[in-house]
SENU-832878 format. One record per residue (C-alpha): y, x, z. Coordinates in nm, 4 decimals. Example, Ala and Ser with C-alpha at 12.3 -4.5 7.8 and 13.67 -1.06 7.14 Angstrom:
// SENU-832878
(atom (-0.4500,1.2300,0.7800))
(atom (-0.1060,1.3670,0.7140))
***
This chain:
// SENU-832878
(atom (0.0345,0.0235,0.0061))
(atom (0.3491,0.1482,-0.0890))
(atom (0.6773,0.0671,0.0936))
(atom (0.9669,-0.0096,-0.0751))
(atom (1.3109,0.1183,0.0639))
(atom (1.5979,-0.1300,-0.0867))
(atom (1.8546,-0.0551,0.2205))
(atom (2.0882,0.1361,0.0569))
(atom (2.1004,-0.1163,-0.2247))
(atom (2.2286,-0.4359,-0.2929))
(atom (1.9765,-0.6977,-0.4188))
(atom (1.9356,-1.0522,-0.4552))
(atom (1.6990,-1.2020,-0.2352))
(atom (1.4892,-1.4986,-0.3105))
(atom (1.2205,-1.6885,-0.0828))
(atom (0.9746,-1.9099,-0.2110))
(atom (0.9509,-2.2565,-0.0922))
(atom (0.6075,-2.1741,0.0533))
(atom (0.7483,-1.9185,0.2683))
(atom (1.0499,-2.1081,0.3581))
(atom (0.8930,-2.4222,0.4639))
(atom (0.6384,-2.1907,0.6346))
(atom (0.9055,-2.0523,0.8636))
(atom (1.1130,-2.3385,0.8503))
(atom (0.7822,-2.5263,1.0080))
(atom (0.7031,-2.2509,1.2971))
(atom (1.0850,-2.2680,1.4025))
(atom (1.1118,-2.6315,1.4423))
(atom (0.7297,-2.6321,1.6116))
(atom (0.8878,-2.4445,1.9096))
(atom (1.2645,-2.5404,1.9021))
(atom (1.2682,-2.4533,2.3031))
(atom (1.1342,-2.0951,2.2449))
(atom (1.2504,-1.7438,2.0422))
(atom (0.9721,-1.6915,1.7531))
(atom (0.8953,-1.4510,1.5385))
(atom (0.7265,-1.3653,1.2123))
(atom (0.6769,-1.1246,0.8773))
(atom (0.7911,-1.1353,0.5620))
(atom (0.5532,-1.0989,0.2209))
(atom (0.6573,-0.9652,-0.0966))
(atom (0.4737,-0.8709,-0.3915))
(atom (0.2904,-0.4783,-0.3800))
(atom (0.4620,-0.4746,-0.7342))
(atom (0.7913,-0.4408,-0.5451))
(atom (0.9928,-0.0908,-0.6410))
(atom (1.3272,0.0193,-0.4950))
(atom (1.4653,-0.0697,-0.8925))
(atom (1.4511,-0.4175,-0.8683))
(atom (1.7066,-0.6283,-0.8623))
(atom (1.5731,-0.9277,-0.6613))
(atom (1.3399,-0.9354,-0.3880))
(atom (1.1547,-1.1915,-0.4167))
(atom (0.9497,-1.3039,-0.0284))
(atom (0.6795,-1.4787,-0.1532))
(atom (0.5133,-1.5613,0.1841))
(atom (0.5287,-1.5414,0.6012))
(atom (0.2720,-1.4439,0.8287))
(atom (0.4320,-1.6609,1.1857))
(atom (0.3631,-1.4219,1.4588))
(atom (0.4630,-1.5083,1.7952))
(atom (0.6540,-1.7605,2.0114))
(atom (0.7067,-1.7403,2.4097))
(atom (0.6474,-1.3888,2.4280))
(atom (0.8029,-1.1864,2.1771))
(atom (0.7865,-0.8574,2.3402))
(atom (0.4171,-0.7638,2.3574))
(atom (0.4090,-0.4581,2.1761))
(atom (0.0129,-0.3869,2.1481))
(atom (-0.0452,-0.7727,1.9932))
(atom (0.2442,-0.6833,1.7656))
(atom (0.0865,-0.3156,1.6748))
(atom (-0.2936,-0.5526,1.6187))
(atom (-0.1094,-0.8136,1.4294))
(atom (0.0548,-0.6121,1.2079))
(atom (-0.2155,-0.4070,1.1360))
(atom (-0.4182,-0.7426,1.0248))
(atom (-0.0886,-0.8442,0.7844))
(atom (-0.1438,-0.5476,0.6076))
(atom (-0.5076,-0.5636,0.5431))
(atom (-0.4124,-0.9341,0.4880))
(atom (-0.1439,-0.8655,0.2377))
(atom (-0.3184,-0.5997,0.0555))
(atom (-0.6063,-0.7913,-0.0189))
(atom (-0.3399,-1.0522,-0.1902))
(atom (-0.1418,-0.7689,-0.3970))
(atom (0.1440,-0.8367,-0.1148))
(atom (0.3164,-0.5889,0.1423))
(atom (0.5337,-0.6633,0.4361))
(atom (0.8926,-0.6660,0.3190))
(atom (1.1046,-0.8263,0.6262))
(atom (1.0686,-0.9751,0.9537))
(atom (1.2464,-1.3141,1.1015))
(atom (1.3440,-1.3716,1.4552))
(atom (1.4601,-1.7100,1.5770))
(atom (1.6090,-1.7125,1.9419))
(atom (1.5543,-1.9802,2.1978))
(atom (1.8758,-2.1591,2.1931))
(atom (2.0667,-2.2494,1.8842))
(atom (2.3713,-2.1209,2.0768))
(atom (2.1920,-1.7526,2.1332))
(atom (2.3256,-1.5075,1.8477))
(atom (2.2193,-1.1535,1.9970))
(atom (1.8420,-1.0303,1.8827))
***
């Protein structure tokens, strides 16, 4: 699996309906607690591409977000899943516990 480095480049980000729906359902299912997850893009993505296309997401945790050992195991499993589907991890999402809380 190859990594992508697009942080030094302004590019458009497109999120598929499936990825956005899954992310939104995760946030809406747990409106009273913080949630997080990982975003997936095609493995063929390169740093020269003009558009970052998020095609799927994997919801991870709610309630306790600071479980480092579980997070590492989850990322390892997601990397294996993504590789089997010709995808790669391209991002992370986080929603705070309260809609007024703007800190990460």
